[in-house]
N, C-alpha and C positions, 0 to 999 in steps of 0.2 A: 521426624519433622518437629522443630521446636515451636514454642507458643507464638513467636513473632511470625514465623512462616505460616502458621495456621490462621492468624489474624489477617495477614496479607492476602491469603487465598480467599478468605471469607469476604474481604473488602472487594476483591475482583468479582466474586460471584454476585454480591449485592449490586455492584455497579452495573453488571450485565442486566440484572433485573430492572434497575432504574432506567437504563437505556432502552430496554424492550418496552417498558411502560410508556416512556416518552414518545416512542416511535410506533406504538401499537394501539391497543384498545383503550388505554388509560393507565395512569400512574396512581398507585395507592400510597397512602401516607406511611404505612408501616415500614416498607423497605427503605424509604428515604430517612426515616428517623433511625433505623437500625444501622444504616450505612454511616450516618453522621456520628453515631456513638463509636463505631469501630474505627472510623477515621481519626477521631480524637484519641482513641487508645493507641492507634498506629503512628501517631505523631503528625497527622495531616490535618492540622487545625486551620481554620480560616473563618471569615465572617459568616458564611453560610452554615458552617458547623456550629458556631456559637449561637447563631439565631435559633437553630433547631433545638439545641440543648437548653436554651433559656426560655423557650416558649412551651406552653402546654400543647400536646398533640391535638387536642380538640380545637385549638385556636387556628390551626393551619387549614385554610380553605384550599380548594382545588388549584386556584391560581398560585397560591403560596407553594404548594407541593411541586407544581411544575417548575416554577422559578428556582426553588431551592434544589430540586433534583438536578437541573441543568448546571447550577453553580457548583454543586458537589462534583459532578463529572469534570467540569472545567478545572476545578481545584486539583484534582488528581490526574489531570491530563489523560483521561480515559480514552482509549482507542478501541472501538469495537473490532471483533474478529470476523472471520468469514461465516461463523455460525450465526452471528447476528445480522450480517449483511451479505447473504449469499449472492446477491447481484454483483457484488464487487468481484467475486470469484469468476462469475460468468464473463465479466468484462475482461479479466486477465486471460481467460481461455480464448476469447475472441481475438485479443491482441496476439496471442501465440499463433493463431491461424494466419494472421496477417504477416507476421514475421517469418513464419514457415514459408510463405510465398517468396520472400526475399532469398531464403536459403535455396529453394528450387531454382530461382532465376540465376543463382550463382553456380548451379550445378552440384550443389551439396545435398546428398540424400540422407535421410534419417528422420525418424519421427520426432516431432517437437511438441512438448506439452507442458502443463502446469501441474505441480505436485506439492505435497507436504510430506517429506520423508519422515520415517519413524524416528530417525536419530535427532531430528530437530524439533524441540518443544517450544520454539519462539512464537509459533502461531503465524509465521510468515510463509509465503509461497516460494517455490523454487522452480526454475526452468529445468525441464528434463529433456536431454538430447541423447539419443542412442543409449538410453538406460542410465546415463550419468546425470546426477543432480546436485553437483557441488557449486552451482552458480551462486552469485550474491543473493541474499534474501530480498524478497519483494514484500513490502508491508501491505497489509490488507487495504489501507486507505488509498493505495495507488490505483485501486479499482474504481475510485469515485469518478474519474475522468478518463475517457478513452485515450486522449492525447497523452496524458501522464502514463497510463497503462502501456501504451505502445512504446514510449521511450524507455520505461523501466524494463519491460520484457525484452526489447531489442538489446539493451545494454547487457542484461544478464545472459541472453542468448549468445551474444558476441563472446563473452567471457567463457561460456561453456563450450562453444564450438571450437575456439582456439585451443582450449585445454584438451579436447578430445582429438582434434584433427592435427594439431601442431601447425596450423597455418593461420595467416592473418586474414580475417574476414570481418566485414566486407572491405573492399578497397575502392578508392576513387578511380574511375576509368581514365580520368585526365591526368592525375598526378601520381597514381600508383601508390598512394599513401593509405594507411588504414583510416577508415571512417569512424566516427563516434556518434552515438544516438543523442539527440537533444530535442528540446522544444523551442521552436522559433515562432513567435506570435501565436502560440497555442497549437501549432501544428508539429507533430512528431516527425523528425527528419533525420537523415544521415548527413552529418557535416564533415567537411574536409578542411584541414588547416593549410593546404597547399595554395599558394598564390593569393593569400588573404582568405580568411574563413568564408566558405561558401557552402551552399546546400547542394549536395550531389544528387539527392533524390528524397522524396517523401518515404517514410518507412512503409513498406508494402509495395513500393514502385521501383525497386532496384531492377535495372535492365529495361525499364520502360522508356518512354519517349518524353518524359517530363523535362522541361527546359531548366537549365541551371539558373539559380537565383542567388545573387550576391546579398549577403547580410552582414550586419556588424558582428565582430567576434564575440563569442560568449564570454561572460564575466564569471 
């Protein structure tokens, strides 16, 4: 590992400390100052970095530390992983259970779950179906919202199921076309493009009695 990679890894580790401090018991000034120094070295300079480097540490009060810590994370587009936000993982697992119900309603058997395979070091989750987990990656932040989680997990499941079974799933009972997962007014749904874009079912309600709802085509 070269020096640039070492600095980059140290930046990520300190950013995780700052994030934990902001969302935990409290943020200390030391990791904020150290993170600013490393960001400057790594070429991630900005107003927050300059302010921290130009001021004495003793001058930084608690409110300054919180404000600057947040600005540093925004500057580096920091995204927490499942280690910092385990609730997001739980949301994805819940979504997988819901989508699994749609598989069962379609007569497709096989365990569906969420995993992080050893070969993938991106920090993303993957859908696992019948032991296969080559589905598109699902970023941790997808677990912030159950609607987003349902749409992301359903989309990844569709990809994995079709790869494993070599069949189109799911399909619209009216038009016999493949459906696709989407969010419509905040609700995760299976959409069909036949006869003008319409909602075939809410995700988790395939095979149910929910009435068709016409919506505007997705952009």
